[in-house]
N, C-alpha and C positions, 0 to 999 in steps of 0.2 A: 481539386484539393479537398482533403477531409476537413472537418470542423477543427480538429486539433492542429492541423497545418496552418489553417487560416488564423487561428488564435496565436500561433507562434509568430507568424509574420507580422500580424497586427501589433503584438506586444513589442517586438524589437523595433518596428517602425516608430512606435510611441517612445521607446527608450532613446532612439536617435534624436527625435524631436526634442525630448527633454534635455539631452546633453547639449543641444544647440540653442538652448534658451527659449524654445518654442513651447507654448502651453499645450500639454498633452493630457490634461486631466479628463477631457471628454473621451479620449481614446481609451485610457485605462478604465474609465467607468463603464464603457460599453463592453469591454472584455470581461470585467468582473461581473457584470450583470448577465451576460450570455453564458458564462462558464463558471458559475459560482463554486462548484465542487472540483474544478479542474486545476491542473498545474498552473497554466497561464492566467486563469481567473484569480487564483490565489496570489500569484506574483503581482498582478495588477492591483489587487487590494492592498498589498504591501506598499506599492508605489504611491498609492493614495493616502497611506497612513491609516486605513480603516482597520478597526479591530475585527477579529473573526468571532462571530457570535456562535454560541453553542448550538449543536444540532440535537434535536429531540429523537431519542431512540424509537424505532418501530415497536409499537405495542400491539401484538397480535394475540395476547393471552385470552381476550374475550371473543375472538373470532372462531366460532365453532364451524369447522370445515367438514368434518366427518367423525361420527361418534367412535367408531373402532380406532381410527387414527388418533383421536384425542386420548383414548385410554393407553395406547402405546406410548405416547408422549408423557402422559401422567406418571408412568413407571420408568421413564428414562430409557425406554427400549428403542433407541434411535435406529439401530441396525434393522430391527423388525419394521419400524416405521418406513425406512428406506425401501425395504422389500414390498411392503404393503402399497406404497406409491407406485413402484415399478409394475406390480401385477394388477393394479386397479386404476391406473391413471385415466384410462378411457372412461370408466364409470364415474370417477371423482370429478372429472371436468366436463362431462357430457352436457351439463345444464347450460353451459355457455362456451361452446367450442371456439367461437371467434374471439374470445377474451382470454389472454394468457394469464391474467391476474391470479386466478384461483390456483392454477398449477404452480406458479412461482411462489405463492404464499405457502402452499403445502410443502414445497421443497425447502423453503426457508425455515419453516417450523420443524422440519425433520433434520435440520442441520446439513442438508445437501447443498452447501453454499457454492461449491465448485460448479454444480449443475445450474444453479441460479445465475452465476456469472456467465456461464456458457450461453444460456438461453437469452440473457439480456444482450449479449454481444451480437446475437443473430437477429435481434429485433430491428425493425425499421426505425429511423431516427425519431419520427413523430410519436410512435408508440412507446419507444424507449423514454423519451423526454416526458411524456405524459405519466408513465408509470413512476419514474424517478422523482418527479415533482410531488407525487402523492406519497411515495415511500422512499425518501432519500437515503435513509440509513439502512435500507436493505443491502446496500453496497458495503456496509461496515459492520458485519457480524463480529461477535466476540466469543466464539466457542472456546472451551478450555481456558477460560479467562484466569482462573486461579493458578493454573499451571504456567500460563504466560507470565503472571505476576511473580511467581517463584523464580522463573528464568531471568526475568528483569532484575530482580533483587540480587541474584547470584552474580550476574555479569555487570551489574550497575549500568544497565542500558534501559532507557525509557521503554515502558511496555508498549507505547504507541508505535515505536520503531519496529518492535518485534511483530506486532499485529500487522503493520504495513508490509513487512517482508513476507510473512506467512500468507497473507491475502494474495500477494502477487505470485509467490512461488508455487503454492499448492491449492489455492482457493479453499484452504482449511480442510483439505482432504488428507487425513492422517496416513492413508495408504497410497498416496501419490508416489509414482516412480517415473522418473524422466528417462528419455533415451540415453542420457549420459550417466545413468545409474545414480541419480540423486534421490534421496528417500525422505518421506515424511513431510511434516508440516512446513519445515524450513528448508527442505530439499538439500540435505547434506550428503556429499559423496564420502565414501569410506576413507580415502586418504586424509581428507580434512577432518572427518569425524575422529580418526585415530589421534590426530594432533590435539583436537579439542578435548578428547577423553583424558589424555595425559595431563593437560592443563587443569581440567576439572577434577582430576583424581577419581574418575569413575571407571568401572569395568565395561568394556564393549566387546561382545563375543562374536557378533556377526552383523551383516547389513540389516537383517530383519529387526534387530534391536531399534533401529532408527524409525520404525513405524510407531513406536510407543511415544506418546506425547511427553511423558516424564523424562525420557532420555533425549528425545529430539529437542525439547525446549530447554535443555541444559547445554547440549553441544552446539546448537545453532547460535545462541547468544554468546557462548564462550568464544566461538570462532569470530563472531562479529566484533567482540571486545578486543581480540588479538589484532585484527585488522585495524581497528580504530586506534590502538596504541602505535601500530606500525606507521600509521599516517598522521601521527601527532594530533589526534583528535579531530581530524577533518572528515566529516560525514560523507561528503560527496565522493571522495576517492575510496572510502571504506565501502560504500554501497557498490561502486564500480568493481572493487575487488571481490565482493561477495558474489557478484554475477559472472565476472569474466576472469577472475583470478588476480592476485596481487601484482604479478609481473606486468600485466597489461595496464593496470591502474597506475603503477609507478611510471610506466612509459608515457602514458597520457599526461600525468601530472608534470613530468619533466619537459614535455614538448609544448603543452598548451597553457600551463599555469605558472610554473617556476620562472620562465623568462620575463613575465610581466608583473608578477606579484609575489616574489619570493620573500621579501623582507616585510614582516608584520609591522615594523616601525613606520616605514614609508608608505606601505600599502595597507590601509586600515579602513574601517567603517564601510560605507557604501561602495567605495572603490574595490575593496577586497571581495565583497559580496558579488559585485558585478563581474569580477574576474572569475569567480567560482561559477556563476551562471553561464559565462562564455565557455568555460572548460566543459561543462555539462553538454552544451550544444556541439562542441567539437569532437566528442567521443565518436570515433569512426565506425564502431560496431553498431549497426542499426538496432539490434536487440538491446544492447546495454544502454544505448542512448535513450531509448524509450523506457527501459526498466528504471533507470535512475529517476526520471521525472515521475513515473508512476509511484515509486516508493515515497518520494517527497509529497506527492499529492495525497497518498494514503495516510501518511504521517500527519499532515496538517488536518485532514478530515477526522482522523481518530482523536487528535487533540481537541477538536471541536466537540466530538461526541462525548468524550470522557471528562471534559472540563465543565463545571457548573456555571462559570462566569465568562464573559467575553475576554479574549486574549489580545494583548497589544501586538501590533505588527512588528514593532522593534524587537520584542522578545522572541517571537517565532522565527523571524528571518535570520536571527543570529546563528541558526543551525548551518547556514551557508558560509559562515565565517571561516 
């Protein structure tokens, strides 16, 4: 079993113990401690009623890694910085070939976040955990932040949700293209983009338009807002729809949620939240099942990154309602 699978089983075993009146505080504490930035670690913190403390952003401004590279960054020439890394990586990291830290920091500084995520996923668990303990927010970059905020305001969607989706969809690579022909930061396909463009009242001429953050971060949030309204404000099904399409999300809602918790009058509070968590676990598409959990994980961590004060568990877990 992977660490994620172990955390999943331990979390639900603790939930079963709790429903049976057995003290599960130690179980939840262990998961929250071992997986502080993960989906099940966060859920365990919620079960304990712990507030989520703010995360301190990675500050690399005073880390001089290479003089030429620094000048490129100084003038916001990120494309040239990318090229400089690609052509000089061997020289730039030769001082410590057995330590991936310098190359990861270079890539982070150059906004090659998708490459940082790729390399982190390839690391051994011990090396990964060591690096993340030192630079936890390297997993939570905020490129194009002002454009994300504009998209957030236009669609009335929290900016943390949009960052969470873009991180998972494209790794913040504005030129990302999927095998399904989804484009840009929020990986929008043309049929959906055309619907969103009509709603947003903007002109869309071709798929290449979706590579532009100014367009992508209007259409992606607009599409998410449409799905959110279609699902009566329920984020879990909205996230499923964004990944697998609204028809699949409606099917899963009808099969796994509605029979047990359709009435908000009789199914409220923690009972409704638990029904939502179970719905997420029951999603039969493996990719979407993992995707929804990663979006919520990213969302909670971005809330911690962008909030100056601790956040109450009751306020944050309301997104599952």
